[in-house]
C-alpha atoms as one frame of an Amber mdcrd trajectory, in Angstrom:
protein
 145.199  70.818  87.886 147.098  67.643  88.664 146.843  65.709  91.835 150.428
  67.133  92.834 149.277  70.716  93.143 146.391  70.332  95.217 146.113  71.553
  99.043 146.286  68.176 100.829 144.031  68.001 103.643 146.136  68.862 107.298
 146.825  65.480 109.245 144.449  64.506 111.769 145.968  65.043 115.366 146.842
  61.963 117.266 143.722  60.904 119.711 146.641  61.852 122.658 147.658  65.213
 121.427 143.922  65.758 121.088 143.417  64.739 124.670 146.259  66.754 126.237
 145.150  70.032 124.030 141.393  69.872 125.396 142.919  69.236 129.194 145.148
  72.426 128.569 142.320  74.564 127.409 140.015  73.156 130.065 142.623  74.120
 132.771 143.287  77.866 130.626 139.070  78.358 130.895 139.306  77.057 134.676
 141.743  79.611 135.564 139.895  82.539 133.557 137.193  81.476 135.468 138.525
  82.296 138.410 139.933  85.355 137.597 136.622  86.647 136.577 135.078  85.477
 139.758 137.766  87.235 141.565 136.706  90.138 139.843 133.336  89.789 140.046
 133.405  89.410 143.896 135.717  92.856 143.932 132.845  94.423 141.910 130.237
  93.565 144.384 132.205  94.942 147.139 132.937  98.387 145.004 128.956  98.220
 143.935 128.182  98.017 147.845 130.597 100.714 149.129 128.920 103.226 146.241
 125.725 102.368 147.718 126.634 102.761 151.281 128.256 106.186 150.525 125.183
 107.335 148.098 122.783 106.328 150.765 124.983 108.852 153.721 124.746 111.516
 151.203 121.194 111.292 150.446 120.385 111.188 154.079 122.582 114.024 155.091
 121.145 115.772 152.555 117.831 115.196 153.903 118.396 116.089 157.309 120.145
 119.678 155.788 117.051 120.388 153.665 114.601 119.720 157.255 117.605 121.534
 159.364 116.686 124.539 156.552 113.084 124.373 156.935 113.011 124.176 160.425
 115.261 127.801 160.381 112.758 128.734 158.299 115.650 129.095 154.849 113.875
 127.877 151.532 115.087 124.705 150.616 116.500 125.670 147.287 118.737 128.206
 149.442 119.822 125.054 151.788 120.483 122.643 149.188 122.820 125.276 147.786
 124.630 125.598 150.643 126.225 122.109 150.568
């Protein structure tokens, strides 16, 4: 293989171009982080709402079971009516 056919190394980026690229990447990372933080907050809010809904449903179920016991109905029948 002679010297003319060998792959030549890519030219090195100038220092200024490299700094601009790094600066641009950091800006993009910051923007992506802000989006992720926003999504995290929305997911936390959604999970909180779901927790509240489940707690309300559990309390309602317990109330129905207790009311069924007071009325003399078996617990299984009370749970099936819901």
